[in-house]
C-alpha positions as CSV (number, residue, x, y, z in Angstrom):
1,X,8.3,38.9,40.7
2,X,11.7,40.0,39.4
3,X,11.7,43.4,37.7
4,X,15.4,43.7,36.8
5,X,16.0,46.7,34.6
6,X,13.4,49.5,34.7
7,X,11.8,50.2,31.3
8,X,10.9,53.7,30.2
9,X,7.3,53.5,29.0
10,X,7.9,56.5,26.8
11,X,10.0,54.2,24.6
12,X,6.9,52.2,23.7
13,X,5.7,54.7,21.0
14,X,9.1,54.9,19.2
15,X,9.7,53.2,15.9
16,X,10.9,49.6,16.0
17,X,12.7,49.8,12.7
18,X,16.2,49.5,14.3
19,X,15.1,47.1,17.0
20,X,16.8,43.7,17.5
21,X,13.9,41.4,16.8
22,X,13.4,37.7,16.1
23,X,12.7,37.1,12.5
24,X,10.6,34.2,11.2
25,X,7.3,33.0,12.5
26,X,6.5,33.1,16.2
27,X,6.7,29.4,16.4
28,X,2.9,29.4,16.4
29,X,2.2,28.1,12.9
30,X,3.8,24.7,13.5
31,X,1.9,24.0,16.6
32,X,-1.4,25.0,15.1
33,X,-0.7,23.1,11.9
34,X,0.0,19.8,13.6
35,X,-3.3,20.2,15.5
36,X,-5.1,21.0,12.2
37,X,-3.9,17.8,10.6
38,X,-4.8,15.5,13.5
39,X,-8.5,15.4,12.6
40,X,-8.2,15.0,8.8
41,X,-9.4,11.4,8.5
42,X,-12.9,11.6,6.9
43,X,-14.0,10.8,3.4
44,X,-13.7,14.3,1.9
45,X,-10.0,14.3,2.9
46,X,-9.2,10.6,2.1
47,X,-10.5,10.5,-1.4
48,X,-9.0,12.0,-4.6
49,X,-5.6,11.9,-6.2
50,X,-4.3,15.4,-5.5
51,X,-3.2,16.7,-2.0
52,X,-6.0,18.0,0.1
53,X,-5.0,21.7,0.7
54,X,-6.3,24.1,3.3
55,X,-4.9,27.6,3.2
56,X,-5.7,30.4,5.6
57,X,-6.5,33.9,4.7
58,X,-4.7,36.8,6.5
59,X,-5.8,38.7,9.7
60,X,-4.0,42.0,10.1
61,X,-4.5,45.2,12.2
62,X,-5.7,48.3,10.4
63,X,-3.4,51.2,9.9
64,X,-5.5,53.6,11.9
65,X,-5.5,51.3,14.9
66,X,-1.7,50.9,14.6
67,X,-1.1,54.7,14.7
68,X,-3.1,54.9,17.9
69,X,-1.5,52.0,19.7
70,X,2.1,52.6,18.9
71,X,2.7,49.1,17.5
72,X,4.4,48.5,14.1
73,X,4.2,45.6,11.7
74,X,7.2,43.3,12.1
75,X,6.2,40.8,9.4
76,X,3.4,38.6,8.0
77,X,4.5,35.1,7.5
78,X,3.0,31.8,6.5
79,X,4.0,28.2,7.0
80,X,2.8,25.1,5.1
81,X,2.8,21.7,6.8
82,X,1.9,18.4,5.3
83,X,1.0,15.0,6.6
84,X,0.2,11.6,5.0
85,X,-3.3,10.4,6.1
86,X,-4.3,6.8,5.6
87,X,-8.0,5.9,5.5
88,X,-9.6,2.8,4.1
89,X,-6.3,1.5,2.8
90,X,-5.7,4.8,0.8
91,X,-3.0,7.4,1.6
92,X,-3.5,11.0,0.8
93,X,-1.3,14.1,1.5
94,X,-3.0,16.9,3.5
95,X,-1.5,20.3,3.4
96,X,-2.3,23.1,5.8
97,X,-1.1,26.7,5.5
98,X,-1.3,29.1,8.5
99,X,-0.6,32.8,8.6
100,X,0.9,34.9,11.4
101,X,0.8,38.7,11.4
102,X,3.3,40.0,14.0
103,X,3.5,43.5,15.5
104,X,5.8,44.8,18.1
105,X,7.2,47.7,20.1
106,X,10.8,48.3,21.0
107,X,12.6,49.3,24.2
108,X,16.0,51.0,24.4
109,X,18.6,49.4,26.7
110,X,22.4,50.0,26.8
111,X,22.2,52.0,23.6
112,X,20.5,49.2,21.7
113,X,16.8,48.7,20.8
114,X,15.1,45.3,21.4
115,X,11.7,43.8,20.8
116,X,9.8,44.2,24.0
117,X,6.1,44.0,23.3
118,X,4.5,41.6,20.8
119,X,1.1,41.3,19.3
120,X,0.2,38.5,16.9
121,X,-2.9,37.6,14.9
122,X,-2.8,33.9,13.9
123,X,-5.0,32.7,11.1
124,X,-5.6,29.0,10.5
125,X,-8.0,27.4,8.0
126,X,-11.1,25.5,9.0
127,X,-10.6,21.8,8.3
128,X,-13.9,20.5,6.9
129,X,-14.7,16.9,7.8
130,X,-17.9,15.5,6.3
131,X,-19.2,19.0,5.9
132,X,-18.4,20.2,9.5
133,X,-15.6,22.7,10.3
134,X,-13.1,21.7,12.9
135,X,-11.4,24.3,15.0
136,X,-7.7,23.2,15.4
137,X,-6.8,26.1,17.6
138,X,-9.5,25.1,20.1
139,X,-7.5,21.9,20.7
140,X,-4.9,24.1,22.5
141,X,-5.6,25.1,26.1
142,X,-5.4,28.7,27.1
143,X,-2.1,27.9,28.8
144,X,-0.7,26.3,25.6
145,X,-1.7,29.4,23.7
146,X,0.1,31.5,26.3
147,X,3.2,29.3,25.9
148,X,3.2,30.1,22.1
149,X,3.5,33.9,22.5
150,X,6.1,33.4,25.4
151,X,8.4,31.9,22.8
152,X,9.4,35.5,22.1
153,X,11.0,35.8,25.5
154,X,13.8,34.1,27.4
155,X,14.0,32.6,31.0
156,X,10.3,32.5,31.4
157,X,8.8,31.4,34.7
158,X,6.1,31.9,37.3
159,X,3.3,32.0,34.8
160,X,0.1,32.8,36.7
161,X,-3.5,33.1,35.4
162,X,-5.2,36.3,36.4
163,X,-8.3,38.2,35.2
164,X,-10.6,37.7,32.3
165,X,-12.5,40.0,30.0
166,X,-14.4,40.0,26.8
167,X,-13.8,42.2,23.7
168,X,-14.8,42.4,20.1
169,X,-12.7,40.6,17.5
170,X,-14.0,40.6,13.9
171,X,-17.6,41.2,15.0
172,X,-17.7,38.5,17.7
173,X,-17.3,38.7,21.4
174,X,-14.0,36.9,22.3
175,X,-13.0,35.9,25.8
176,X,-9.5,37.0,26.8
177,X,-7.5,35.6,29.7
178,X,-4.7,37.7,31.3
179,X,-1.6,36.1,32.6
180,X,1.5,37.4,34.3
181,X,5.0,35.8,34.2
182,X,8.7,36.6,34.8
183,X,10.9,36.7,31.7
184,X,13.7,38.4,29.9
185,X,13.6,40.4,26.7
186,X,15.7,38.4,24.2
187,X,19.3,39.5,24.0
188,X,19.3,41.8,27.0
189,X,19.6,39.6,30.0
190,X,17.2,42.0,31.7
191,X,14.4,40.5,33.7
192,X,10.9,42.0,33.8
193,X,7.4,41.2,34.7
194,X,5.4,40.3,31.7
195,X,1.6,40.6,31.1
196,X,-0.1,38.4,28.5
197,X,-3.5,38.7,26.9
198,X,-4.6,35.4,25.4
199,X,-7.7,35.5,23.2
200,X,-9.9,32.7,22.1
201,X,-10.1,31.8,18.4
202,X,-12.9,33.5,16.5
203,X,-14.4,32.0,13.4
204,X,-14.6,34.2,10.3
205,X,-15.3,33.0,6.7
206,X,-13.3,29.8,6.2
207,X,-10.8,30.6,8.9
208,X,-10.2,30.9,12.7
209,X,-8.3,33.9,14.0
210,X,-6.4,33.8,17.3
211,X,-5.2,37.1,18.9
212,X,-2.2,37.0,21.3
213,X,-0.2,39.6,23.1
214,X,2.7,40.0,25.6
215,X,4.5,43.0,27.0
216,X,6.5,44.2,30.0
217,X,4.0,45.1,32.7
218,X,5.7,48.5,33.0
219,X,4.2,49.4,29.6
220,X,0.6,49.3,31.1
221,X,-0.4,48.4,27.5
222,X,-3.7,46.6,28.2
223,X,-5.9,49.2,26.5
224,X,-3.6,49.2,23.5
225,X,-3.9,45.5,23.2
226,X,-7.6,45.6,23.4
227,X,-7.6,48.3,20.7
228,X,-5.4,46.1,18.5
229,X,-7.8,43.1,19.0
230,X,-10.8,45.4,18.1
231,X,-8.9,46.6,15.0
232,X,-8.2,43.2,13.4
233,X,-9.3,42.9,9.8
234,X,-9.6,39.6,7.8
235,X,-8.9,39.0,4.2
236,X,-10.0,35.5,3.0
237,X,-7.8,33.3,0.8
238,X,-9.4,33.6,-2.6
239,X,-7.9,30.3,-3.7
240,X,-10.0,28.2,-1.3
């Protein structure tokens, strides 16, 4: 794979405050939200005059874990999507709000700092159809989940599936698939080999939480990513 510029792994523990980073959601919420709405056709969604609203809680990484891993919070964002659903001749609006907590590390190149490693915890609400909870994230393949976190990089290619492991996320054992890819850190033009850790969604309270991570392979950040997954905490949406 192309390695391009060589990244100093010592930079990974520095503050990302002055880093050039993408702002706004990872591009995850929209994809998850559309999947969420696809199954909302049962009686409990189709009846009633008000919009049927499903709002996720928030999954974040504890401060103690962050201090050990070297990641810093970039932002916590949410996105609400709506869709008109027609059942039995009636139309009802369905609204789904997802939450993304994004963390990152920076690397210094050419006197500037850029977002290099990304960790995200995506929270999407369970959609209840006739009393059963649907898992919208499960409709995305592992490869599709990998594509979501890769939206943080440019010129991505040669995505290859590698090893798998299991680790604890919110009290459950979650399978994690490791991928490698070529890519560029945004804004640098510098190519690097990337390593991705793509978790499976874990159910907690009224939500599903999906952990995702990507970083330059030179960071050798696998243990920190596992630590971040283990340190995820969930706060439910009290309005549900």
